[in-house]
C-alpha positions in Angstrom: -207.0 -218.6 -86.9 -205.1 -219.2 -90.1 -202.0 -221.3 -90.5 -200.1 -218.1 -91.3 -201.1 -216.8 -87.9 -199.9 -220.0 -86.1 -196.6 -219.9 -88.1 -196.0 -216.2 -87.2 -196.5 -217.0 -83.5 -194.2 -220.0 -83.7 -191.3 -218.1 -85.2 -191.8 -214.6 -83.6 -189.1 -214.9 -80.9 -186.5 -216.1 -83.4 -187.4 -214.2 -86.5 -189.7 -211.2 -85.6 -189.4 -209.4 -88.9 -190.4 -212.6 -90.8 -193.1 -213.3 -88.4 -194.6 -209.8 -88.9 -194.9 -210.5 -92.6 -197.0 -213.5 -91.9 -199.0 -211.8 -89.1 -199.8 -208.8 -91.3 -200.8 -211.1 -94.2 -203.1 -213.1 -92.0 -204.6 -209.9 -90.5 -205.2 -208.5 -94.0 -207.0 -211.7 -94.9 -209.5 -211.1 -92.1 -208.0 -213.3 -89.3 -209.2 -211.6 -86.2 -206.6 -213.4 -84.0 -203.9 -212.1 -86.2 -205.5 -208.6 -86.1 -205.6 -208.8 -82.3 -202.0 -210.0 -82.0 -200.8 -207.4 -84.5 -202.4 -204.7 -82.2 -200.5 -206.2 -79.2 -197.2 -206.2 -81.1 -197.7 -202.5 -82.1 -198.8 -201.6 -78.6 -195.6 -202.9 -77.1 -193.1 -202.6 -80.0 -191.0 -205.4 -81.2 -187.4 -206.2 -82.3 -186.1 -202.9 -81.0 -188.9 -201.0 -82.8 -190.9 -198.6 -80.6 -194.6 -199.0 -79.9 -196.9 -197.5 -82.4 -200.2 -196.5 -80.7 -201.9 -195.4 -83.9 -201.3 -198.8 -85.6 -202.2 -200.6 -82.4 -205.6 -198.7 -82.2 -206.3 -199.2 -85.8 -205.8 -203.0 -85.7 -207.6 -203.5 -82.4 -210.6 -201.6 -83.8 -210.5 -203.9 -86.9 -210.2 -207.0 -84.7 -213.2 -205.8 -82.6 -215.3 -205.2 -85.7 -214.4 -208.8 -86.7 -215.7 -210.1 -83.3 -212.4 -211.0 -81.6 -213.5 -211.6 -78.0 -210.7 -209.8 -76.3 -210.5 -206.8 -78.7 -213.0 -204.5 -77.0 -211.1 -204.6 -73.6 -207.8 -203.9 -75.3 -209.4 -201.0 -77.2 -210.6 -199.5 -74.0 -207.1 -199.8 -72.5 -205.5 -198.2 -75.6 -208.0 -195.5 -75.8 -207.3 -194.4 -72.2 -203.7 -193.7 -73.0 -204.2 -192.1 -76.4 -204.6 -188.6 -77.5 -207.5 -187.5 -79.7 -205.1 -187.0 -82.6 -204.0 -190.7 -82.2 -207.6 -191.9 -82.3 -208.3 -189.7 -85.4 -205.1 -190.9 -87.1 -206.1 -194.6 -86.4 -209.5 -194.0 -88.0 -207.8 -192.7 -91.1 -205.4 -195.6 -91.1 -208.4 -198.0 -90.9 -209.8 -196.6 -94.1 -206.5 -197.2 -95.8 -206.2 -200.7 -94.4 -209.7 -201.6 -95.5 -208.9 -200.6 -99.0 -206.4 -203.4 -99.0 -208.8 -206.1 -97.9 
């Protein structure tokens, strides 16, 4: 994991919005731990923001493609609670995200 990922984890409870900036940046740089944790954050919501299942699925699929060891299990969990429209929207979001890599 990158130093940005570790910094995001360190400050998340005190400064979640700032932490998300670092977490997103690390995820876009290919850090599979950041991608996995970004999926977890979107799965549960943060700082009074609601969960976002589409973003959670998109990031967990990216983390899985980047060989994060826990990503496949979380993907299966998310997939069970998702609608087909959510899965389709996540696939479209992945295309957009990958253009930013």
